Structure formats: C-alpha cells, structure tokens
PyMOL Python script that loads the backbone (N, CA, C, O; Angstrom):
from pymol import cmd

cmd.read_pdbstr("""\
ATOM      1  N   TYR A   1     -19.382 -17.217  -1.336  1.00  0.00           N
ATOM      2  CA  TYR A   1     -18.882 -18.555  -1.509  1.00  0.00           C
ATOM      3  C   TYR A   1     -17.709 -18.784  -0.564  1.00  0.00           C
ATOM      4  O   TYR A   1     -16.656 -18.166  -0.720  1.00  0.00           O
ATOM      5  N   PRO A   2     -17.881 -19.650   0.394  1.00  0.00           N
ATOM      6  CA  PRO A   2     -16.790 -19.877   1.351  1.00  0.00           C
ATOM      7  C   PRO A   2     -15.536 -20.475   0.725  1.00  0.00           C
ATOM      8  O   PRO A   2     -14.435 -20.281   1.241  1.00  0.00           O
ATOM      9  N   GLU A   3     -15.689 -21.196  -0.375  1.00  0.00           N
ATOM     10  CA  GLU A   3     -14.526 -21.822  -1.013  1.00  0.00           C
ATOM     11  C   GLU A   3     -13.733 -20.841  -1.884  1.00  0.00           C
ATOM     12  O   GLU A   3     -12.628 -21.154  -2.327  1.00  0.00           O
ATOM     13  N   ALA A   4     -14.291 -19.675  -2.125  1.00  0.00           N
ATOM     14  CA  ALA A   4     -13.610 -18.662  -2.939  1.00  0.00           C
ATOM     15  C   ALA A   4     -12.451 -18.047  -2.151  1.00  0.00           C
ATOM     16  O   ALA A   4     -12.509 -17.922  -0.927  1.00  0.00           O
ATOM     17  N   ALA A   5     -11.428 -17.679  -2.860  1.00  0.00           N
ATOM     18  CA  ALA A   5     -10.286 -17.019  -2.216  1.00  0.00           C
ATOM     19  C   ALA A   5     -10.703 -15.631  -1.733  1.00  0.00           C
ATOM     20  O   ALA A   5     -11.398 -14.902  -2.441  1.00  0.00           O
ATOM     21  N   HIS A   6     -10.279 -15.280  -0.544  1.00  0.00           N
ATOM     22  CA  HIS A   6     -10.565 -13.963   0.019  1.00  0.00           C
ATOM     23  C   HIS A   6      -9.258 -13.301   0.418  1.00  0.00           C
ATOM     24  O   HIS A   6      -8.319 -13.954   0.874  1.00  0.00           O
ATOM     25  N   GLU A   7      -9.224 -12.007   0.236  1.00  0.00           N
ATOM     26  CA  GLU A   7      -8.037 -11.241   0.571  1.00  0.00           C
ATOM     27  C   GLU A   7      -8.497  -9.901   1.134  1.00  0.00           C
ATOM     28  O   GLU A   7      -9.428  -9.288   0.610  1.00  0.00           O
ATOM     29  N   THR A   8      -7.851  -9.452   2.190  1.00  0.00           N
ATOM     30  CA  THR A   8      -8.166  -8.156   2.775  1.00  0.00           C
ATOM     31  C   THR A   8      -7.070  -7.176   2.380  1.00  0.00           C
ATOM     32  O   THR A   8      -5.918  -7.305   2.796  1.00  0.00           O
ATOM     33  N   ILE A   9      -7.452  -6.190   1.565  1.00  0.00           N
ATOM     34  CA  ILE A   9      -6.512  -5.176   1.092  1.00  0.00           C
ATOM     35  C   ILE A   9      -6.872  -3.847   1.760  1.00  0.00           C
ATOM     36  O   ILE A   9      -7.999  -3.368   1.640  1.00  0.00           O
ATOM     37  N   LEU A  10      -5.918  -3.269   2.452  1.00  0.00           N
ATOM     38  CA  LEU A  10      -6.104  -1.966   3.080  1.00  0.00           C
ATOM     39  C   LEU A  10      -5.651  -0.890   2.108  1.00  0.00           C
ATOM     40  O   LEU A  10      -4.516  -0.914   1.630  1.00  0.00           O
ATOM     41  N   VAL A  11      -6.531   0.046   1.817  1.00  0.00           N
ATOM     42  CA  VAL A  11      -6.208   1.150   0.913  1.00  0.00           C
ATOM     43  C   VAL A  11      -5.732   2.328   1.754  1.00  0.00           C
ATOM     44  O   VAL A  11      -6.434   2.792   2.652  1.00  0.00           O
ATOM     45  N   ILE A  12      -4.532   2.800   1.450  1.00  0.00           N
ATOM     46  CA  ILE A  12      -3.930   3.904   2.201  1.00  0.00           C
ATOM     47  C   ILE A  12      -3.550   5.024   1.239  1.00  0.00           C
ATOM     48  O   ILE A  12      -2.961   4.783   0.185  1.00  0.00           O
ATOM     49  N   ASP A  13      -3.889   6.227   1.614  1.00  0.00           N
ATOM     50  CA  ASP A  13      -3.519   7.431   0.873  1.00  0.00           C
ATOM     51  C   ASP A  13      -2.063   7.762   1.206  1.00  0.00           C
ATOM     52  O   ASP A  13      -1.734   7.990   2.370  1.00  0.00           O
ATOM     53  N   ALA A  14      -1.197   7.790   0.207  1.00  0.00           N
ATOM     54  CA  ALA A  14       0.236   8.030   0.434  1.00  0.00           C
ATOM     55  C   ALA A  14       0.511   9.394   1.044  1.00  0.00           C
ATOM     56  O   ALA A  14       1.553   9.585   1.672  1.00  0.00           O
ATOM     57  N   THR A  15      -0.398  10.347   0.875  1.00  0.00           N
ATOM     58  CA  THR A  15      -0.177  11.676   1.444  1.00  0.00           C
ATOM     59  C   THR A  15      -0.354  11.677   2.956  1.00  0.00           C
ATOM     60  O   THR A  15      -0.074  12.679   3.615  1.00  0.00           O
ATOM     61  N   THR A  16      -0.817  10.562   3.508  1.00  0.00           N
ATOM     62  CA  THR A  16      -0.998  10.443   4.951  1.00  0.00           C
ATOM     63  C   THR A  16       0.340  10.430   5.680  1.00  0.00           C
ATOM     64  O   THR A  16       0.409  10.813   6.848  1.00  0.00           O
ATOM     65  N   GLY A  17       1.393   9.999   5.012  1.00  0.00           N
ATOM     66  CA  GLY A  17       2.717   9.974   5.625  1.00  0.00           C
ATOM     67  C   GLY A  17       2.824   8.918   6.705  1.00  0.00           C
ATOM     68  O   GLY A  17       2.271   7.827   6.566  1.00  0.00           O
ATOM     69  N   GLN A  18       3.537   9.235   7.790  1.00  0.00           N
ATOM     70  CA  GLN A  18       3.805   8.254   8.842  1.00  0.00           C
ATOM     71  C   GLN A  18       2.547   7.788   9.563  1.00  0.00           C
ATOM     72  O   GLN A  18       2.554   6.717  10.171  1.00  0.00           O
ATOM     73  N   ASN A  19       1.477   8.556   9.512  1.00  0.00           N
ATOM     74  CA  ASN A  19       0.224   8.128  10.121  1.00  0.00           C
ATOM     75  C   ASN A  19      -0.296   6.856   9.451  1.00  0.00           C
ATOM     76  O   ASN A  19      -1.043   6.093  10.063  1.00  0.00           O
ATOM     77  N   ALA A  20       0.094   6.630   8.208  1.00  0.00           N
ATOM     78  CA  ALA A  20      -0.324   5.423   7.489  1.00  0.00           C
ATOM     79  C   ALA A  20       0.196   4.174   8.183  1.00  0.00           C
ATOM     80  O   ALA A  20      -0.474   3.141   8.177  1.00  0.00           O
ATOM     81  N   LEU A  21       1.370   4.253   8.776  1.00  0.00           N
ATOM     82  CA  LEU A  21       1.929   3.111   9.489  1.00  0.00           C
ATOM     83  C   LEU A  21       1.053   2.753  10.686  1.00  0.00           C
ATOM     84  O   LEU A  21       0.770   1.579  10.924  1.00  0.00           O
ATOM     85  N   ALA A  22       0.628   3.758  11.431  1.00  0.00           N
ATOM     86  CA  ALA A  22      -0.249   3.519  12.578  1.00  0.00           C
ATOM     87  C   ALA A  22      -1.585   2.939  12.130  1.00  0.00           C
ATOM     88  O   ALA A  22      -2.114   2.029  12.769  1.00  0.00           O
ATOM     89  N   GLN A  23      -2.133   3.461  11.036  1.00  0.00           N
ATOM     90  CA  GLN A  23      -3.397   2.938  10.513  1.00  0.00           C
ATOM     91  C   GLN A  23      -3.258   1.478  10.109  1.00  0.00           C
ATOM     92  O   GLN A  23      -4.103   0.651  10.451  1.00  0.00           O
ATOM     93  N   ALA A  24      -2.196   1.163   9.386  1.00  0.00           N
ATOM     94  CA  ALA A  24      -1.981  -0.215   8.932  1.00  0.00           C
ATOM     95  C   ALA A  24      -1.816  -1.152  10.122  1.00  0.00           C
ATOM     96  O   ALA A  24      -2.331  -2.271  10.113  1.00  0.00           O
ATOM     97  N   LYS A  25      -1.105  -0.700  11.133  1.00  0.00           N
ATOM     98  CA  LYS A  25      -0.893  -1.530  12.323  1.00  0.00           C
ATOM     99  C   LYS A  25      -2.215  -1.826  13.018  1.00  0.00           C
ATOM    100  O   LYS A  25      -2.481  -2.972  13.377  1.00  0.00           O
ATOM    101  N   LEU A  26      -3.042  -0.809  13.210  1.00  0.00           N
ATOM    102  CA  LEU A  26      -4.330  -1.006  13.883  1.00  0.00           C
ATOM    103  C   LEU A  26      -5.268  -1.898  13.083  1.00  0.00           C
ATOM    104  O   LEU A  26      -5.911  -2.784  13.646  1.00  0.00           O
ATOM    105  N   PHE A  27      -5.354  -1.673  11.783  1.00  0.00           N
ATOM    106  CA  PHE A  27      -6.206  -2.517  10.946  1.00  0.00           C
ATOM    107  C   PHE A  27      -5.707  -3.957  10.957  1.00  0.00           C
ATOM    108  O   PHE A  27      -6.508  -4.890  11.029  1.00  0.00           O
ATOM    109  N   ASN A  28      -4.405  -4.143  10.887  1.00  0.00           N
ATOM    110  CA  ASN A  28      -3.849  -5.490  10.875  1.00  0.00           C
ATOM    111  C   ASN A  28      -4.137  -6.216  12.186  1.00  0.00           C
ATOM    112  O   ASN A  28      -4.475  -7.400  12.183  1.00  0.00           O
ATOM    113  N   GLU A  29      -4.005  -5.509  13.302  1.00  0.00           N
ATOM    114  CA  GLU A  29      -4.300  -6.105  14.608  1.00  0.00           C
ATOM    115  C   GLU A  29      -5.781  -6.438  14.745  1.00  0.00           C
ATOM    116  O   GLU A  29      -6.139  -7.440  15.363  1.00  0.00           O
ATOM    117  N   SER A  30      -6.640  -5.601  14.171  1.00  0.00           N
ATOM    118  CA  SER A  30      -8.087  -5.775  14.320  1.00  0.00           C
ATOM    119  C   SER A  30      -8.670  -6.847  13.411  1.00  0.00           C
ATOM    120  O   SER A  30      -9.434  -7.701  13.862  1.00  0.00           O
ATOM    121  N   ILE A  31      -8.312  -6.803  12.138  1.00  0.00           N
ATOM    122  CA  ILE A  31      -8.966  -7.709  11.188  1.00  0.00           C
ATOM    123  C   ILE A  31      -8.000  -8.558  10.377  1.00  0.00           C
ATOM    124  O   ILE A  31      -8.422  -9.496   9.699  1.00  0.00           O
ATOM    125  N   GLY A  32      -6.726  -8.248  10.435  1.00  0.00           N
ATOM    126  CA  GLY A  32      -5.749  -8.960   9.607  1.00  0.00           C
ATOM    127  C   GLY A  32      -5.752  -8.397   8.200  1.00  0.00           C
ATOM    128  O   GLY A  32      -6.799  -8.335   7.555  1.00  0.00           O
ATOM    129  N   VAL A  33      -4.618  -7.997   7.731  1.00  0.00           N
ATOM    130  CA  VAL A  33      -4.491  -7.387   6.405  1.00  0.00           C
ATOM    131  C   VAL A  33      -3.538  -8.237   5.580  1.00  0.00           C
ATOM    132  O   VAL A  33      -2.436  -8.563   6.023  1.00  0.00           O
ATOM    133  N   ASP A  34      -3.972  -8.591   4.373  1.00  0.00           N
ATOM    134  CA  ASP A  34      -3.151  -9.413   3.482  1.00  0.00           C
ATOM    135  C   ASP A  34      -2.261  -8.581   2.565  1.00  0.00           C
ATOM    136  O   ASP A  34      -1.262  -9.076   2.042  1.00  0.00           O
ATOM    137  N   GLY A  35      -2.626  -7.325   2.375  1.00  0.00           N
ATOM    138  CA  GLY A  35      -1.851  -6.482   1.480  1.00  0.00           C
ATOM    139  C   GLY A  35      -2.308  -5.039   1.560  1.00  0.00           C
ATOM    140  O   GLY A  35      -3.353  -4.727   2.130  1.00  0.00           O
ATOM    141  N   ILE A  36      -1.505  -4.172   0.977  1.00  0.00           N
ATOM    142  CA  ILE A  36      -1.762  -2.730   0.969  1.00  0.00           C
ATOM    143  C   ILE A  36      -1.920  -2.254  -0.469  1.00  0.00           C
ATOM    144  O   ILE A  36      -1.183  -2.675  -1.361  1.00  0.00           O
ATOM    145  N   ALA A  37      -2.883  -1.376  -0.678  1.00  0.00           N
ATOM    146  CA  ALA A  37      -2.995  -0.619  -1.926  1.00  0.00           C
ATOM    147  C   ALA A  37      -2.679   0.824  -1.552  1.00  0.00           C
ATOM    148  O   ALA A  37      -3.410   1.439  -0.775  1.00  0.00           O
ATOM    149  N   LEU A  38      -1.614   1.359  -2.088  1.00  0.00           N
ATOM    150  CA  LEU A  38      -1.158   2.707  -1.755  1.00  0.00           C
ATOM    151  C   LEU A  38      -1.524   3.652  -2.889  1.00  0.00           C
ATOM    152  O   LEU A  38      -1.039   3.507  -4.011  1.00  0.00           O
ATOM    153  N   THR A  39      -2.386   4.625  -2.589  1.00  0.00           N
ATOM    154  CA  THR A  39      -2.875   5.542  -3.615  1.00  0.00           C
ATOM    155  C   THR A  39      -2.178   6.898  -3.525  1.00  0.00           C
ATOM    156  O   THR A  39      -1.514   7.208  -2.535  1.00  0.00           O
ATOM    157  N   LYS A  40      -2.340   7.682  -4.560  1.00  0.00           N
ATOM    158  CA  LYS A  40      -1.823   9.051  -4.658  1.00  0.00           C
ATOM    159  C   LYS A  40      -0.299   9.131  -4.620  1.00  0.00           C
ATOM    160  O   LYS A  40       0.260  10.115  -4.136  1.00  0.00           O
ATOM    161  N   LEU A  41       0.367   8.107  -5.125  1.00  0.00           N
ATOM    162  CA  LEU A  41       1.830   8.157  -5.172  1.00  0.00           C
ATOM    163  C   LEU A  41       2.328   9.173  -6.179  1.00  0.00           C
ATOM    164  O   LEU A  41       3.486   9.588  -6.117  1.00  0.00           O
ATOM    165  N   ASP A  42       1.475   9.580  -7.105  1.00  0.00           N
ATOM    166  CA  ASP A  42       1.884  10.563  -8.106  1.00  0.00           C
ATOM    167  C   ASP A  42       1.961  11.971  -7.536  1.00  0.00           C
ATOM    168  O   ASP A  42       2.574  12.844  -8.151  1.00  0.00           O
ATOM    169  N   GLY A  43       1.361  12.215  -6.385  1.00  0.00           N
ATOM    170  CA  GLY A  43       1.295  13.573  -5.874  1.00  0.00           C
ATOM    171  C   GLY A  43       2.007  13.785  -4.561  1.00  0.00           C
ATOM    172  O   GLY A  43       1.712  14.747  -3.851  1.00  0.00           O
ATOM    173  N   THR A  44       2.943  12.906  -4.215  1.00  0.00           N
ATOM    174  CA  THR A  44       3.586  13.038  -2.920  1.00  0.00           C
ATOM    175  C   THR A  44       5.015  12.520  -2.948  1.00  0.00           C
ATOM    176  O   THR A  44       5.369  11.671  -3.767  1.00  0.00           O
ATOM    177  N   ALA A  45       5.820  13.038  -2.053  1.00  0.00           N
ATOM    178  CA  ALA A  45       7.173  12.505  -1.866  1.00  0.00           C
ATOM    179  C   ALA A  45       7.194  11.552  -0.683  1.00  0.00           C
ATOM    180  O   ALA A  45       8.265  11.136  -0.240  1.00  0.00           O
ATOM    181  N   LYS A  46       6.012  11.200  -0.164  1.00  0.00           N
ATOM    182  CA  LYS A  46       5.928  10.377   1.036  1.00  0.00           C
ATOM    183  C   LYS A  46       5.770   8.895   0.725  1.00  0.00           C
ATOM    184  O   LYS A  46       5.316   8.131   1.576  1.00  0.00           O
ATOM    185  N   GLY A  47       6.132   8.489  -0.461  1.00  0.00           N
ATOM    186  CA  GLY A  47       6.009   7.092  -0.846  1.00  0.00           C
ATOM    187  C   GLY A  47       6.903   6.169  -0.048  1.00  0.00           C
ATOM    188  O   GLY A  47       6.767   4.949  -0.134  1.00  0.00           O
ATOM    189  N   GLY A  48       7.812   6.729   0.727  1.00  0.00           N
ATOM    190  CA  GLY A  48       8.684   5.918   1.564  1.00  0.00           C
ATOM    191  C   GLY A  48       7.936   5.127   2.613  1.00  0.00           C
ATOM    192  O   GLY A  48       8.499   4.215   3.217  1.00  0.00           O
ATOM    193  N   ILE A  49       6.675   5.460   2.840  1.00  0.00           N
ATOM    194  CA  ILE A  49       5.867   4.708   3.792  1.00  0.00           C
ATOM    195  C   ILE A  49       5.752   3.254   3.358  1.00  0.00           C
ATOM    196  O   ILE A  49       5.524   2.372   4.186  1.00  0.00           O
ATOM    197  N   VAL A  50       5.909   3.002   2.062  1.00  0.00           N
ATOM    198  CA  VAL A  50       5.902   1.632   1.535  1.00  0.00           C
ATOM    199  C   VAL A  50       6.937   0.789   2.276  1.00  0.00           C
ATOM    200  O   VAL A  50       6.655  -0.341   2.674  1.00  0.00           O
ATOM    201  N   ILE A  51       8.115   1.334   2.454  1.00  0.00           N
ATOM    202  CA  ILE A  51       9.207   0.601   3.092  1.00  0.00           C
ATOM    203  C   ILE A  51       8.899   0.358   4.564  1.00  0.00           C
ATOM    204  O   ILE A  51       9.114  -0.745   5.067  1.00  0.00           O
ATOM    205  N   SER A  52       8.401   1.371   5.254  1.00  0.00           N
ATOM    206  CA  SER A  52       8.075   1.224   6.673  1.00  0.00           C
ATOM    207  C   SER A  52       7.023   0.151   6.906  1.00  0.00           C
ATOM    208  O   SER A  52       7.180  -0.698   7.784  1.00  0.00           O
ATOM    209  N   ILE A  53       5.957   0.188   6.126  1.00  0.00           N
ATOM    210  CA  ILE A  53       4.880  -0.792   6.295  1.00  0.00           C
ATOM    211  C   ILE A  53       5.391  -2.197   6.011  1.00  0.00           C
ATOM    212  O   ILE A  53       5.104  -3.133   6.758  1.00  0.00           O
ATOM    213  N   SER A  54       6.139  -2.338   4.945  1.00  0.00           N
ATOM    214  CA  SER A  54       6.646  -3.661   4.572  1.00  0.00           C
ATOM    215  C   SER A  54       7.599  -4.221   5.624  1.00  0.00           C
ATOM    216  O   SER A  54       7.497  -5.389   5.998  1.00  0.00           O
ATOM    217  N   LEU A  55       8.521  -3.394   6.097  1.00  0.00           N
ATOM    218  CA  LEU A  55       9.518  -3.870   7.053  1.00  0.00           C
ATOM    219  C   LEU A  55       8.960  -4.056   8.456  1.00  0.00           C
ATOM    220  O   LEU A  55       9.200  -5.086   9.086  1.00  0.00           O
ATOM    221  N   GLU A  56       8.225  -3.080   8.946  1.00  0.00           N
ATOM    222  CA  GLU A  56       7.769  -3.131  10.331  1.00  0.00           C
ATOM    223  C   GLU A  56       6.580  -4.054  10.543  1.00  0.00           C
ATOM    224  O   GLU A  56       6.456  -4.668  11.602  1.00  0.00           O
ATOM    225  N   LEU A  57       5.706  -4.162   9.554  1.00  0.00           N
ATOM    226  CA  LEU A  57       4.485  -4.946   9.735  1.00  0.00           C
ATOM    227  C   LEU A  57       4.452  -6.216   8.902  1.00  0.00           C
ATOM    228  O   LEU A  57       3.555  -7.044   9.069  1.00  0.00           O
ATOM    229  N   ASP A  58       5.406  -6.378   8.017  1.00  0.00           N
ATOM    230  CA  ASP A  58       5.464  -7.547   7.137  1.00  0.00           C
ATOM    231  C   ASP A  58       4.165  -7.714   6.340  1.00  0.00           C
ATOM    232  O   ASP A  58       3.651  -8.821   6.180  1.00  0.00           O
ATOM    233  N   ILE A  59       3.655  -6.590   5.851  1.00  0.00           N
ATOM    234  CA  ILE A  59       2.468  -6.590   4.986  1.00  0.00           C
ATOM    235  C   ILE A  59       2.931  -6.152   3.601  1.00  0.00           C
ATOM    236  O   ILE A  59       3.489  -5.065   3.454  1.00  0.00           O
ATOM    237  N   PRO A  60       2.710  -6.972   2.596  1.00  0.00           N
ATOM    238  CA  PRO A  60       3.177  -6.586   1.258  1.00  0.00           C
ATOM    239  C   PRO A  60       2.331  -5.486   0.635  1.00  0.00           C
ATOM    240  O   PRO A  60       1.111  -5.460   0.795  1.00  0.00           O
ATOM    241  N   VAL A  61       2.981  -4.591  -0.066  1.00  0.00           N
ATOM    242  CA  VAL A  61       2.268  -3.613  -0.880  1.00  0.00           C
ATOM    243  C   VAL A  61       1.965  -4.308  -2.196  1.00  0.00           C
ATOM    244  O   VAL A  61       2.876  -4.737  -2.904  1.00  0.00           O
ATOM    245  N   LYS A  62       0.691  -4.419  -2.518  1.00  0.00           N
ATOM    246  CA  LYS A  62       0.284  -5.166  -3.707  1.00  0.00           C
ATOM    247  C   LYS A  62      -0.085  -4.267  -4.874  1.00  0.00           C
ATOM    248  O   LYS A  62       0.136  -4.623  -6.031  1.00  0.00           O
ATOM    249  N   LEU A  63      -0.647  -3.102  -4.575  1.00  0.00           N
ATOM    250  CA  LEU A  63      -1.111  -2.199  -5.630  1.00  0.00           C
ATOM    251  C   LEU A  63      -0.681  -0.775  -5.313  1.00  0.00           C
ATOM    252  O   LEU A  63      -0.560  -0.390  -4.150  1.00  0.00           O
ATOM    253  N   ILE A  64      -0.451   0.000  -6.372  1.00  0.00           N
ATOM    254  CA  ILE A  64      -0.190   1.428  -6.201  1.00  0.00           C
ATOM    255  C   ILE A  64      -1.076   2.205  -7.164  1.00  0.00           C
ATOM    256  O   ILE A  64      -1.364   1.758  -8.274  1.00  0.00           O
ATOM    257  N   GLY A  65      -1.494   3.364  -6.715  1.00  0.00           N
ATOM    258  CA  GLY A  65      -2.264   4.270  -7.559  1.00  0.00           C
ATOM    259  C   GLY A  65      -1.409   5.462  -7.919  1.00  0.00           C
ATOM    260  O   GLY A  65      -0.874   6.142  -7.043  1.00  0.00           O
ATOM    261  N   ILE A  66      -1.279   5.715  -9.217  1.00  0.00           N
ATOM    262  CA  ILE A  66      -0.427   6.826  -9.661  1.00  0.00           C
ATOM    263  C   ILE A  66      -1.204   7.832 -10.499  1.00  0.00           C
ATOM    264  O   ILE A  66      -0.626   8.556 -11.309  1.00  0.00           O
ATOM    265  N   GLY A  67      -2.503   7.872 -10.302  1.00  0.00           N
ATOM    266  CA  GLY A  67      -3.349   8.798 -11.045  1.00  0.00           C
ATOM    267  C   GLY A  67      -4.779   8.692 -10.555  1.00  0.00           C
ATOM    268  O   GLY A  67      -5.037   8.182  -9.465  1.00  0.00           O
ATOM    269  N   GLU A  68      -5.700   9.171 -11.361  1.00  0.00           N
ATOM    270  CA  GLU A  68      -7.089   9.248 -10.926  1.00  0.00           C
ATOM    271  C   GLU A  68      -8.027   8.258 -11.601  1.00  0.00           C
ATOM    272  O   GLU A  68      -9.212   8.214 -11.271  1.00  0.00           O
ATOM    273  N   THR A  69      -7.523   7.464 -12.534  1.00  0.00           N
ATOM    274  CA  THR A  69      -8.405   6.529 -13.229  1.00  0.00           C
ATOM    275  C   THR A  69      -8.053   5.092 -12.846  1.00  0.00           C
ATOM    276  O   THR A  69      -6.992   4.833 -12.277  1.00  0.00           O
ATOM    277  N   ILE A  70      -8.947   4.174 -13.161  1.00  0.00           N
ATOM    278  CA  ILE A  70      -8.718   2.766 -12.847  1.00  0.00           C
ATOM    279  C   ILE A  70      -7.464   2.240 -13.544  1.00  0.00           C
ATOM    280  O   ILE A  70      -6.790   1.346 -13.032  1.00  0.00           O
ATOM    281  N   GLU A  71      -7.160   2.798 -14.705  1.00  0.00           N
ATOM    282  CA  GLU A  71      -5.955   2.381 -15.428  1.00  0.00           C
ATOM    283  C   GLU A  71      -4.677   2.776 -14.686  1.00  0.00           C
ATOM    284  O   GLU A  71      -3.607   2.228 -14.951  1.00  0.00           O
ATOM    285  N   ASP A  72      -4.791   3.717 -13.770  1.00  0.00           N
ATOM    286  CA  ASP A  72      -3.636   4.182 -13.006  1.00  0.00           C
ATOM    287  C   ASP A  72      -3.355   3.325 -11.771  1.00  0.00           C
ATOM    288  O   ASP A  72      -2.393   3.577 -11.046  1.00  0.00           O
ATOM    289  N   LEU A  73      -4.188   2.321 -11.533  1.00  0.00           N
ATOM    290  CA  LEU A  73      -3.957   1.374 -10.444  1.00  0.00           C
ATOM    291  C   LEU A  73      -3.112   0.232 -10.999  1.00  0.00           C
ATOM    292  O   LEU A  73      -3.530  -0.462 -11.926  1.00  0.00           O
ATOM    293  N   GLN A  74      -1.925   0.039 -10.432  1.00  0.00           N
ATOM    294  CA  GLN A  74      -0.972  -0.928 -10.980  1.00  0.00           C
ATOM    295  C   GLN A  74      -0.492  -1.897  -9.914  1.00  0.00           C
ATOM    296  O   GLN A  74      -0.531  -1.606  -8.718  1.00  0.00           O
ATOM    297  N   GLN A  75      -0.037  -3.056 -10.374  1.00  0.00           N
ATOM    298  CA  GLN A  75       0.635  -3.987  -9.473  1.00  0.00           C
ATOM    299  C   GLN A  75       1.904  -3.308  -8.973  1.00  0.00           C
ATOM    300  O   GLN A  75       2.607  -2.656  -9.746  1.00  0.00           O
ATOM    301  N   PHE A  76       2.198  -3.455  -7.697  1.00  0.00           N
ATOM    302  CA  PHE A  76       3.411  -2.863  -7.135  1.00  0.00           C
ATOM    303  C   PHE A  76       4.629  -3.661  -7.581  1.00  0.00           C
ATOM    304  O   PHE A  76       4.669  -4.883  -7.444  1.00  0.00           O
ATOM    305  N   ASN A  77       5.612  -2.961  -8.109  1.00  0.00           N
ATOM    306  CA  ASN A  77       6.871  -3.570  -8.518  1.00  0.00           C
ATOM    307  C   ASN A  77       7.981  -2.881  -7.724  1.00  0.00           C
ATOM    308  O   ASN A  77       8.284  -1.716  -7.979  1.00  0.00           O
ATOM    309  N   PRO A  78       8.592  -3.585  -6.764  1.00  0.00           N
ATOM    310  CA  PRO A  78       9.592  -2.931  -5.911  1.00  0.00           C
ATOM    311  C   PRO A  78      10.796  -2.379  -6.666  1.00  0.00           C
ATOM    312  O   PRO A  78      11.336  -1.342  -6.283  1.00  0.00           O
ATOM    313  N   VAL A  79      11.220  -3.043  -7.718  1.00  0.00           N
ATOM    314  CA  VAL A  79      12.371  -2.556  -8.490  1.00  0.00           C
ATOM    315  C   VAL A  79      12.025  -1.231  -9.167  1.00  0.00           C
ATOM    316  O   VAL A  79      12.807  -0.282  -9.115  1.00  0.00           O
ATOM    317  N   ASP A  80      10.859  -1.168  -9.799  1.00  0.00           N
ATOM    318  CA  ASP A  80      10.426   0.080 -10.434  1.00  0.00           C
ATOM    319  C   ASP A  80      10.266   1.192  -9.407  1.00  0.00           C
ATOM    320  O   ASP A  80      10.600   2.346  -9.679  1.00  0.00           O
ATOM    321  N   PHE A  81       9.753   0.845  -8.221  1.00  0.00           N
ATOM    322  CA  PHE A  81       9.553   1.836  -7.168  1.00  0.00           C
ATOM    323  C   PHE A  81      10.892   2.442  -6.741  1.00  0.00           C
ATOM    324  O   PHE A  81      11.016   3.663  -6.639  1.00  0.00           O
ATOM    325  N   VAL A  82      11.879   1.603  -6.496  1.00  0.00           N
ATOM    326  CA  VAL A  82      13.198   2.093  -6.078  1.00  0.00           C
ATOM    327  C   VAL A  82      13.830   2.928  -7.185  1.00  0.00           C
ATOM    328  O   VAL A  82      14.408   3.980  -6.912  1.00  0.00           O
ATOM    329  N   ASN A  83      13.727   2.476  -8.418  1.00  0.00           N
ATOM    330  CA  ASN A  83      14.295   3.236  -9.536  1.00  0.00           C
ATOM    331  C   ASN A  83      13.640   4.606  -9.676  1.00  0.00           C
ATOM    332  O   ASN A  83      14.306   5.569 -10.054  1.00  0.00           O
ATOM    333  N   ALA A  84      12.359   4.707  -9.380  1.00  0.00           N
ATOM    334  CA  ALA A  84      11.642   5.980  -9.489  1.00  0.00           C
ATOM    335  C   ALA A  84      12.080   6.971  -8.407  1.00  0.00           C
ATOM    336  O   ALA A  84      11.885   8.177  -8.557  1.00  0.00           O
ATOM    337  N   LEU A  85      12.666   6.472  -7.331  1.00  0.00           N
ATOM    338  CA  LEU A  85      13.123   7.354  -6.257  1.00  0.00           C
ATOM    339  C   LEU A  85      14.367   8.139  -6.647  1.00  0.00           C
ATOM    340  O   LEU A  85      14.650   9.188  -6.068  1.00  0.00           O
ATOM    341  N   PHE A  86      15.116   7.631  -7.635  1.00  0.00           N
ATOM    342  CA  PHE A  86      16.391   8.261  -7.993  1.00  0.00           C
ATOM    343  C   PHE A  86      16.347   8.900  -9.324  1.00  0.00           C
ATOM    344  O   PHE A  86      17.343   9.472  -9.767  1.00  0.00           O
TER     345      PHE A  86
END
""", "prot")
cmd.dss("prot")
cmd.show_as("cartoon", "prot")
cmd.util.cbc("prot")
cmd.orient("prot")
C-alpha cells in the first residue's frame, strides 16, 4: 500500500563496535535509514556506538535488544541508557 507509512530500520549488533558506524553510514548513503535497532546490548560494553551513530549520522536509535526473546526488544530511552552506563 503506497499510502501506508514506511520506515527503514537498520538492525546493528552492538558487539560490532566501531564497525557499526561504518555500516550505518554506508546503508544510510545507499538506501536512507530512518532509525537504528541495536541488538545484543546485554552482552557488550560497546553500547557507546549509540552515541556515535546518533551524533555523527543524525540517525535516531529507536529500538534496543537486551536479550534473546521478542519481549527483550524495547523502545530506546536515552535517559535509561545513560543511567545504565553508571
């Protein structure tokens, strides 16, 4: 349906680290990305990539995955994210 809202969400594995920034940049240049879903945040200290992607590419992080089930996929909340770092 052409009248339906469409959104392009790039799913990035947080364990990818700084390579995720390069991936997001290339995908954004190629097809345009409306948001990022960052997975595996529960198993890495590399969640700081959220800040790099948001600042350098101006792509919002919309979803985060903090586990292995669908219930572990959550809306990204920047305040909660920063609080979890400390």
